[in-house]
N, C-alpha and C positions, 0 to 999 in steps of 0.2 A: 382463457383464449378468447376473443368477441369479435362473436361475427353475424350478420345476421339472421342464421339460425338462432342462434342466444348465448349464452355464455358456457365454454366448455371447460370439461377436465382431459387436461393431459393424459393417456394411456400411452404411448412410445413415442423420440425421438427419432426425427431421420434425417438425413441429407442427400437431397437429390439436387439435378445440375444447374435449378435456380434457382440452391440456396436453402437455410433448412427447411426442415416442414415439418410436422404433426400430425398425432393420430390421436384425433378428440371423443370425448361422449359427452351429448349436452346434457347440463345440470339443467339449465335454461333453456325448456326447448327439447327438441327427445331425436332419437335418431345416434348415429355415429357415421363418421367423415375419415378419409386418409389423405394423410399428404395432403394439410392447409397451410395457407399460411399464418400469423399469427399476430398479434400485437402483446407483450405482459400487463399486466393491471394486477393489482393487488389483491390476495386475498380477503373477505370479508370478514373482519372482526365479528366476536360472538354478539358485543351490544350491537351490529349492523345489521344482524338479520332477517328481525323483524322487516327490516327495509326492502331485503333484495325478498322473502315474500311476496312483502303488496307486489313489487314488479313481476315476479313471476306469477301472480293471480293477476295482471293486467294481462300478460301473457299468451299466458296457459289457461283462465279459467280459473276456478276456485280453488281458495289455498289447499294445498295439499301439505298431510300432517304426517309426519315420522320423525326420523333421530336425522340431528342436524350433523351435516358435514364439520369438521373443525378443522382449524387453519392451519393445526402442524398436519394430518395428514396430508392437507392438501398438498404443502410446501415438500412434506418429506414425497409423495407422488412425483412432483416437480423432479425432484434431485435427482430420482433413483432412476428417473427418465434418463440423466444423463451417464449413464451405464456403458453407452449404447454408439456405436460408432459418428462422434460429431463433428462439427464443423470448424472452419478457423474464424477467431472474432472479426476478421476483416469482411468474413460474408455478413454477419451480424448488419453492420455496419453499414452495409450499400445494402441494407432490405429494410431499416427502418428510418429513416431520414424524416420521409414523407408524411410516418404516421407520427413521430414524434409531436410537429406543431400543433394538431388535430388536439392530441391527449391537453396540450397543456390549454389550449383555448377553453376544453370541456373544463378543466377544472378552474380556469379563470373564472368561468361564469358561472357555476356553479359558487365558487367563494361572494363574489357579487352581490348573487340569492339572497347567502345566509348571512349578508351585510347589512342588504335592504330588511330582509326579515325580524332584525335584531333591532334595526332603526325603529321601525315603525312597532315595536312589541314595548320598546322603553322609550320614549318619544321623542327621538334623537340622542338620548344619554351616552355619554362613552361607558363603556363597560369594563371597570378593570379587573374583574376578577369572574370566571363560570357560577361563582358562589352568588355574587351583586346580581348579573344578568336573571338569576332565579327569580328572585327577589323581586323585582324593579318589574317584570312581564308577569306575577301572577296580579301585582294590583291592577294592568288594566287587564284585566278578565281570560287572558291568552297568551301562552307559552311561546316561545321564540320554536320550539319542536312542535306546534301542533297547525303555529303559523306555515312551517316547513313543510310538514306532511299534503296541507293544502296545497301547496303550491306545485309536490308532485302530483298531486292526482289530479289538478287540472291540466297538468301534458299528458298528452300519448304514450306508456312507455312499449320502449322497443331497444334493441340489443343496443342502440346507442347509447338512450338509455340508465342502464343499467354500467357501462361504460364511465359516461357521467356520475354517475351515485360513487359508483367503488374507489374510483380516482380519488375523487375530490378528499373523500370520507380518509381515505390511508391516512393510518396515523403517525406522528413525529418519526423518524428514525434516527435512533441515538448514536453520531456516532461517533468512531475511535478516537478519543484524547491523543491530539499531535508531536511525535518527538519535540524534545527543546534543542534544534538544529536550527541552522541561518537566522539567528536571528539579532545580527549585525545589523545598525541602522539603514539604511535606506541609501545614506548621503556619503556613508561611508565611498569613497573610491580606492582604485585598488592598489595605489602606491600605505594609501591609508592601511588598510591591512598586513598588505607588505612588510612593514616598518613593525604593526602590533606585532606581526609575526617572530620578526627578529626578536622582539625584546623578551619574548619568553626564550626564543632558539637561544640567547646569551647568559640568561639566566637560568638556566639548562647545563650547559656545557660549563659556565662558572663557578656553579656548584661541585659537580663531579670535580672539575679542577682542582679544587679548594680541598675536597674531602681525600685527594689522590687518590682516587679511583674511578678509571674511565671506563665506563660498558660501552660496546657499542656492537651493533651487528653488519655483515655485509650482506646483500643481496644481489644477483642477478650478474654477476662482475667475470671477467672472461680473465685468462692467467694474468694476461701483464698485469691487469686494475688489484687484482690480488694480488699483487709483488708490491706492487706501488702502498697496498698496504699495510704488509706483512715492513716495508719501510716504515712506515706510518709509526707502525705499532715501537719500533725500534728508538726511534726520536720522542717518543711521547717517554719511554723509561725515562732513557738518556737527561731530560728535565725532569724527574723524578716521581711520574703521574706510575700507579700502577695500570695496565693496558688490559682492558678483556674482551674478548670475542667470542661469546658464549653461539652454539647452534641455534636457540629456540628465543625466541622473543620472550621479553621478561618486564618487570616494569622498573626495574632497574635500569633498565637500557637508556642511553645518554641521547643517542641519533643511532642512526641508520644509515649506509655509504649505497648508494644506486650510482647507474649509470647512465647517464641520460640518451636521449639523442628521438624520441619518437612524438608525433602529434599527438595534442590531448582526445580525441574525436576521429573513429574511425577503425574500420579494422583488426585485426590480428597481422596482418599482412603488409601492413603498410609498412614501404624501406625508412630508415632511418636519416631524418632530418638534420642536417648541422645547426639550422635555426633555430630548434629547440632547446639551449640548454636548461630549461625550467621545469622539463617535462621529463620522466623516469620513462626507462625503457621498458622496462617492465613491471607487469602488477602480482606482485607476490604475495604469502600471506604476512610473511616480515613487513613487506612492506603499507601493506592497509595496515594492520597492528599501529606503526608508528603511527600512521593519517589519526587516526578516532582519538588514540592516544595524544596528539597535538608535540610527539616528540621532532624533533629536527630531521628533514629528509638532505640530504648530502651529496649534491653533485660527486662525484669521484675528481671533479676539476678542484674540490675544497681541498680533500687529502693532494694533488700535485702543486695548490699552493701553500698549507704545510709548510710541507718538504723543501720548497722553495725558497720558505722565508724560514728555515727552524724553528718555528715557533707556531704553539694554536694558531690559526687565524679568527676571526671573530667569523661565530655563523649567520652569515646573511647577504645577500645580493653581492655581484651575483652567483653565486656557488649557491643557492636552495635550487630545491624542486617544490614547484610553487603546484602541479599539478598530476595524476594519476591514467595511464591511460585507458579506455573502457572498449566496450566490445558491443554494444546494445546499438542495437540498428535504428531504436526507437530516441537515441538522440540527434537532436536536429544540428544541423552546420549551423544555425542561427545563433547557436547557443556557444559557438566556439569565439570566444573573444580575443582570440591573436594567440600568439607564439608563449607560451608560459600563464597562461592569462584567465585558463579558467581558476585557477585560486584554489580547487577543494581543500590541500596543503596545509596553504595559508588562512584556507579561513577559518579550518578547523583550530589549528592554534589561536587565532586569534580571538575567536569565543572565548577561549580559555582565557587568553588574557584580561578579556573585559571582565571575564568572572561568571559571563555566560552559563559556561561551565566548569564548575567547579572542582570537578572532581575529572580523574580523565575516563575516555571513554562513557558520554554519553549523549551518542548515536539515534542507539535504541532502550535508550533509558526508560523502561517500563513496559518494554515490547516483550511478550513470552511468547519462546520460539519453540518447536518442533519441529525435527528432522523428519521426515515422509523416507522410506526405499531404503535400500543396498548398501548405498554409495560406494558404487565401485568405480567410480569416476578418479582422475588423478589427486583428489579435492576429498582425506578422508571424511570420513560421519566426526571422526574425533575433533578434526583441524579445523572443520569449520564451527563448533559447538565451542572451543576454544577461541575462536574469533569474534563468533555473538557476544562473548562473554567482555571482550576485551571492547565491545560497543556498548557494553554498561544492557546487555537484552541478559531476560531469564531462561536461560537452556530446561527446557521442561524435555528430562530423558526417555520417559516415557510414555505409550499411548491411553493407557489408562488414568493417568496423572493430566496428559491433556484434553481428554476426553469432558473429565469433572472441571477440570478449567473452564475451558467453555459454557458447562452448563451453569456454572456458578455466577460469570458475567453476564450470562444470558440473562437471570433473576437482576443482579444489577443495573444491565439496561434497562428491562421492564419497568424497573423503580424509575428511571430519569436519571437514573446517575452515570456520569462520569466513565467509562469503561475505555482502559488502556488496548491494546492490539495484542493482536494473537497472530501468528506467523506459523502456517504452515510451507513449509520450505519443502523441495521437491528432487527428488533428481534426478538421474537421466534417464529410470525404467519408463518400460515404452508401453509395458506391460501392467494391466490391474493387479495384474497375482505380487507386482514385485514393487508397484506404488506407494505399499504400506501405509494407505489409508483404508483402514477395514475393521469389525465392531461397533463397540459406542462409539469410536473418534465419530468414525464415517457418517451414522449415525446425527450426532450431533453435530457434525459440520453440514451436513446436506440437511436438517431443520431448519440449520440457522442460515445458510445461504439461502433457503430453501421459502426462508419468509424476509425476504429483503433486508437481510442481518448485515452492517460492513464492521465488525470488528474484525473478525478472519477472512485471514487473507490467504488463500491457495495462491501458492506462486512456484516458477521454478528459479533454482539458485543462483542462476547469472543478475538476476534481481535482487540478488544482496549485494553481485561485487561490483557493478556501477551503482549501486546506490553510496556505497561505503565510495567509492571511485569520486563520486561527485558528491559528497559529503551532502549526502539530501534523503534521509530519511522515509520523506515522501514522494519520492521519486515512482512517477507512471505505472504503472504497470502491465498496460496492455499490452507491450511487445516480450510479455518474457512467458508464453502459457507452460502449464507442467505437459510434457511428451506423453503421457497415459492420457487413454480414452475415459478413464472415471474422473482421474485430476482435474483432467481438461475439459471435459463437460462443465464441472462445480465452478471451477474457472474462469468460463464463458457466461455461465448464469449469472456468476458473483457481476463480472462487468454489464452485464443488462441491467441489471437495477442498480450498480451503482451512475450509468448513464440516465437510469430514469429518476435518479434523485434528485442529480443536477440539473434535469431540465423542470425536475416542479422547484428548483432555489431560483 
């Protein structure tokens, strides 16, 4: 925390009527203070501690000797403070905008100063690498580091100077590798996407018909619609094709039959709208599995048409379901492209038809998932684990393995290697004792998020369902905070660092 009194270490994290506040103990400067406002800055890396000592010496007198505080200890202290009562992420947003531009300007000024120093030391020659910089500056009799130190000494150090140095020197943050979704050309129109999806659907149903074994699932149908499905099965048998309707979704399923009727966006209480024939009325596990696998999701109108004609009708518009409903309030109305035009279902199938997703279920390919909590909600832990497996994710069943995985990925991230995401999915637990985050997994997660790491995401389960519904693995997580104080606190610190990185870019 940067204040006129110096740089401080957080000792407690509190909520006040004016927003989030912190109790602090000063590191540069002296004394303690309660309920202060704050701006987050990066912890100082080991190789920059000498610079910190120089600034401290300018403020507090001669340089003091003693043990150095490690970056990890500072990060753990920050993260451990989140186990107390926290405030919503929206409150942070209202307290930080005025300070973010300042941080950006100081960062820019510091970069300009370093670039100017390098230019003077190398005769305005381009610098292909750090190694060549060192060699060129040595021939001029002064290194860029020494010039930079001289420039710092010429400036009267204060708490704002410290903020400038630490922010500018923040090491690059290795971002998690993105999932391979939404890779179609931006030039593709709605008809292009729908037609590609229809081509895939036709091949799937045709292959099942030729094999004389048609396996399909139904979801969210009322009694009259279920009766129509039974008539459809009888018709298929008369055509010499075996029709099977298993209770659970599997890779053998050729299509899924659902009832249409809801608009693509909005709450679950929306009334059916007859003008939305391409939107599923309900979002169920079967429907979401069919979406991520590129399996045709057909309206009950298709069943009616097949019965009317006495044969299997080609699975294409106007009988296809192109999207499924979402519940997240963070999805903007501007994203609604019209009736049945958001195209999450069609987009998934079109990607696979183009060969961008060669195997079924690549939405979360490469992502590791661990489910936190007791999962007493309507969707069980095993059900969600099965859904994530169909999405191509690696489900880590126990917390010990999850902690070890995060530790291994941190080593890769420090080596500037690509790191796949780790999702810690929270249930509806509202207490820390039941949230499922404890022991080594808690320590590894706190240290990573406190360090400003980006490959671990702590988020509520609702995000998973909306990400699948939109076929968007990088769906914004801001509006899906966990409910327990501990996990919610980590979630909010994660957002703060994420926003800071976005401003740096």
